[in-house]
N, C-alpha and C positions, 0 to 999 in steps of 0.2 A: 894715885887713887885706884882702888880695886875695881875691877870690872864687875858689873851686875850680871848675874847668871840669868839666861833665858829660861823662864819657868814653863814656857809653852813649846816644848820640844816636839818635832814631827813624830807622828805615831810610827812605830815599826811597821815594816812592809807586811809582816804576817798578820798584824792587827787589821790593816786595811783590807786584806784579802778575806779575813774572817767576816768583816762587816759587809763586804760585797756579797759573800756567799749567804750571809744571814738575810740580806735584803732581797736577794734573788729567791731564796727559799720562801720568804714571806710573800713575795709576789706570786710565786707558783701556788702557794697555799691559798691565797686570796682568789686566784683565778680558778683553782679547783673547787673551792667553795662556791664561787659564783656559778661555775658550770654545773655543779651538783644541784644548786638551787634552781637554776633554769631548767635542768632536766626534770627535777621533781615537779616544778611548776607546770612545765609543758605536758607532762604525761600523767599527771594526777587528775582523775576525773572530778568534775564539779557537779554538784547537785543543782540542776537548773530549776528555778522557780517556774510554776505552771504558766504564769503570765509572760514569761520571757522565752518560751519555746518557739514562738513565731516572731520574727523581727525583720526589719528592713535595714539595709545599708544604702544610704542615699547617695546619689551621684555627686561626685566632687568631694566627698568626705575624706579627710586625711587619716593616716594611721593613728595620729594622736586623737582625733575625734572618734574614731572607731573604738579605740581602747577605752576612752572615757565612757562611751555609750555602753560597751560591754560590761564595764565595771559597775556602772549604775544599775544595769539590768540584772546583775548577778550571774552573768555568763563566765566571767573570769574573776579571780581574787585580787589581782594586782595589775594595774594598767602599765606601770613601768616595765615589769618583767615581760608582759605581752609585747610591748613595743620593741624591747631589746631582742626578744626571741624572733619576732617577725623580721627585723633588720638582719639578724644573723642568717636567717633562712633566705634572704634576698627577696622577701615578699612584700616589702614596704610599699612598693608602687604597683603591685599586682592585684590589689583588692578590687573586687567586682561588685558594683551596685546591684541590688535586687532584693527579693524577698526570700527568706530562708526559714527552715524549720529544723529544730533539734529535738532529741529525746529527753528523757529524764536526767540523763547524765551525759557530759561531754568533756573531753580533755581539751585544753587550749590548743594543742597542736592539731587536733581534729577540727576544731573551730576555724583555725587559720587555714587549713587545707580546704575547707568547705567554701570560704569566702574568696579564696584565691582561684579555685577551680570553677567557681560559679555554679555550685550545686544548688540551684534554686529550688525552692518549694514549688511543687507542680499541682496544677488543677486540670480538670477536663470539662469539656462541654460538647454535647452532641447536637449537631444540626440535623433535623428530621426531614426526611423526604416529604414533599408536599407543603412545607412551610412557605408562607409568603415572606417577603422581606420585612413587612410590618411585624409579623410574628417573630422573625429572627432578631430584629432590633429590640423588641421587648425583652427577649431572653438575654441578649447581650447587656442591655441596660440594667437588668436585675441581677447579674452575676456578681457576687461579692469579691471574687478573686481577680477581676479584670480592672484595668485602668480605663475609665470611660472617656476616651478622647473624642468619641463621636457625639457625645451629649451636646444637644443644642444645634447640631449640624443638620442641614437638609439632606435629602437623598442625593441631590445634585452635588452638594459640597463634599459628601462622603466619596462619591465617584471621583471627584477632582482630587481629593487627598490621596486616593488609591491609584491615580493615574489611569483610570478606566474610561475609554472613549465610548460610552454608551449613554443613551437617553434615560435609561431606567436601570436600577440595580436588581430588578426582579429576576430570579432564576440564575444569577451569575455565580452563586457560591455553592460549592459541592457539599451535599449532605454527608456528614461523616462525624466520627468522634475525634476531637482535637485535644491534644495534650499541650499545655502551655505553662510557662513559668508564672507564678503568682505575681500580680501587678503588671502583667504584660498589657500592652495597649489593645483595645478591642479592634482598632484599625489594623494592627499587625495580624490579628487572627482572621479578619476578613480578607486581607491580602493573601494570606496562606490558602484560605478556602477558594478564593478566586483563581489562584494559580493552579490549584488541584483540579478545579472544574475545567479550566482551559486544557490541561494536559489530558484529562479523561476524554473530553469531547473531541479533541483532535485525534486521539488514538482510535476512538470508535468511528469517527468520520472516515478515516482512512480504510476502515474495515467494512464500510457500508455496502449494502446490496446495490446493484445497478438499477437505474431507472427511477430513482426516487424523485419526488417533485420538490426538492429543496435546492436553493441556489447556493447556500453556504451553511457552515456549522451553526450559525446563530438561528437560522430558520429551523434547523433540526432541534435545537434547544427549545424553541418555542413549542414545537410540535410535541416534544417529549414531556414538557410540563403539562400538556393536556392529557396525555396518556397517564401520567403520574396521578392526576386528580380523578381520572375516570375509573381506575381500578388499582387495588393493591394486591391483587392475586397474581402470583407468579405464572400460573398456567393460562392467564388470559391477556397478558400485556401484548404479546405478538398479534393476537387476534384483534384486540382493540386498535392497535396501530394499523393493522391491515384495513379495517373499516374506514378509518380516516384517510389513509393513503388512497384507497379506492375512490372515496368521495372527491378528494382533491384532483385526482386524475380525470374524473368525469365532469369536473366543473360544478359539482354540487356544493351546497353550503355544508359546513361541518356540523352545525346545529348541536353543539355540545353545551350542556348546562353550566359546567364549571367556568367557562369563559364569561357567560352572562353574569354569574354570581360575582366573579372578580370585578367586572365592570361596574356593578352596583356598589361595590365597596362597603362602607359602613352602613349604607341604606339597606343592605340585605338583612332581613330579620329571621332568616332560617326557612322561610316559605317562599318558593319561587312561583310567581303568579304569571298568568298569561300576559298581562300588561307588561311584565318585565321582559318577556320574550319578544315583545313587539317594540319596545323602546330602543331606538337605534343609538348605538355608540360604537366606538372602534373595537370594543371587545365582544359585541353581540354577534355571534356566529350564526344566529338565526336570521339576521337581517343583512349580513355582509358575507361576501365570498372570501375564501382564502384564510390565511392565518391572522390572528390578532397581532398588534404591533410589537408586543413583548411577551416573554414567558408570563405565566400566571402563578408560578410557584417554583420551588427548587426541585427539579427532577433528579432522581437517583440514577445510579449507573444502569440498573436493570431497565428502567424506563427509556433511557437514551439508547441502550443496546437494542431494545425491542423496536424503537422508532426507526432505527437505521437498518434493522434486519427483521421486517415484519413477516408474519405468517403468509404463506401462499394460500389465500382464501378469497372467494368472490363476495364475501359478506359486505353488506352496505349498512346494516342496521344491527343494533343490539338493545336489549331491554333487561332491566334488573329482574331477577327471579324472586328476590326477597330474602335470599339466604346468603347474599354476598357475591353470588355468581351472576352471569348474564346468559341470555339466550341470543344467539347470533342468527341473522337471517340474510339471505342474498337478494331478496326482493321485498317490495312493500306489502304484498299480500301475506307472505309468511310473517313479516314483522307485525302487521296488524293482528294476526291471530295470536302471536306471542304476547302482544300488549293486552289483548282481551283476556288471555289466560293468566298472565302473571301480575297484571296491574289492575284491570277493572274488576276482576272477580277474585282477587286475592283475599 
């Protein structure tokens, strides 16, 4: 019986080599095409819709979730390519939550860099010298770029959240312009302002003049808040501070209207009456000696500096001239003349 020939003969070696080379070449071509596409995708700018130029990346959102969000918003054209590119760049686990802003155009690589570096959108808020904490809270609550974590908290609860061991938050926050990332917590902003006040106060306390009637920096802060509310003139702060320092040293009452007004709170209608000056409370410096129990506003650096380095003056009194300045006197006779001239006959 004749043997059947094997119709499936092994391919010659040169044929296998050719197939391997062809497969390798195809693989290289596919890789090059993929790389070319990724390069085009990553560096080609996208026209960003106006409503997508400000966006948030939430805490805990994965790369897949971010890619989906960006695709739906029109920030990128392809979610899969963005994910692959992010993984190749080693950025998959480096995305930072926060609020961001982009321009009219942005390339995906720039977008990825922004959310990896945490280039958050920024806003600013200025704390004004002389504001009370009630005024400060009102401005914080109304700022659209802040996360309002203090909403519904009492003043005491805010102090507890900030780790501040004081009975009142009044005057504890440094008036300045603060730059912060959009969607930052208002408590974080207050903590920054508190730290800045403590640093400024401690520095100026160490530079204070000798013989001042303050037991500690907090008493100096209370005093500075009174100076802040009494005058906004740079050329008068040291003299105003000298008047109140001289009164404290002589055992006189401070008799300053801003403390009485603060003590009245919402009951103050803009008109300070004689009965208000006679109504005793812990902030009425017409009925009580010494300093009030807390600051009455946020003092600025100039007021703190003037309080700790007052003018060398014997002045004990001052009265408004009506033009924003004051007339200073060293005795009651001179003061009464000034009152008659600038107040009664104005």
